[in-house]
C-alpha positions, 0 to 999 in steps of 0.5 A: 087320435091317431096316435092313440089308435096306433098305440092300441095297435101295437098293444094288440100286436105286442102287448096283448099276447104277453098279457093275455092270459093274465086278462083272461084269469081277471075276466074269469075270476074278478078283480082283487087289487092289493091296494087302492091308490088315490092319485092326481089326474096329472098325465105325467103321474102313473101309479101302474107304472111307478109301482110296477103294478100288473093288470088287476093289482091296483085300484086307482082313483085319480082327481085334481091334486090327489084329494079325499073330500071329507065323508059327506053322505047326500044327494050330491055326486061324490066320485072319489067317495064312491070310489072308495066305497067300492073298493073298501066295502066291495073289493076290501082292498087291504091297503089305501094310499095316497100318492101326491106329487112334485110340480102339482098344478092343483096345489099351485092353484091353492097357493096362488089361486085358481085361474079364472077359467077354473073357479066353477070347479077346480077352485072349490074342490081345491078348498078341502085342502085349505089347512095345507095352504096355511102351513106351507105359506110358513115356508121361505121359498116358492119352492119350498112352499110348493112341495110342503104343500103337496106333501101337507095336501097327502095328509089332509086326505089321509085324515080325511079317509078317517072320516069314513066310518066303514074305513075308520072301523076296518083300519082300527080292525087291522083289515086296512092300512093307510099309506102316503107318498110323494113322487118327484117327477123330476128325479123319479124318486118316491117317498113315503110317509112316516109315522113322525109326519115326514117323508123319507125314501123307502129302505 
C-alpha cells in the first residue's frame, strides 16, 4: 500500500491544487456527468484517461468484460443495473457508452472456458454474452476470434441496454444516445461502432 499512499501524497501536493476549484464546485453543485461509460475492470483500461475526462464528466461502471445484463428487476443483487438506474433516472445522462478493449480476459474465458478458480461468478457472468461466442467462433484464427468476440460483446451489451424500459423510452424520445467503442491497449487506438455493425477509427 505504500506505493499508493505515496501516490496520494503526490496528488495532494501537485494534483489537488490544480483540481481544487473543480472539486469544490462539484461538491457545492453536485455532479452532472456528460456520459455513463460501461467499461471493463481490466486495470489497463481507464475510461477517464482514454477520453482525457475531467472529474465529474464521466460516470463509470466497471465489471468483467463491460457487460450489461438484461433488465431483471427482482430481489437479487444487480450492481450494474443499479448504476444504470442511478445514471439514467437520477443524473439523466444524455449518453451511454459501452467500452470494450483488446486482450480482454473475460472474453478469453468466454471463448476458451473460465478457469476453475473463477467458476463461482465469472463463468456465469460471461454466459450473458453466449451469442457473441457463437459468432466469434466462425473466425479462422485465435486472434481474430478474440477481437471479434470483444466487439460482439459490446453489441450484446447495447442490445441489453434496450431491455431496460426507462432507457428504451429515453432513446426513443431522443433524450439518451447509445454508443459502442473498442480500445486496443497495444496501440492506443479507439474504434467506434458504426450503424452497419462495423468498427472504425473516429474521424
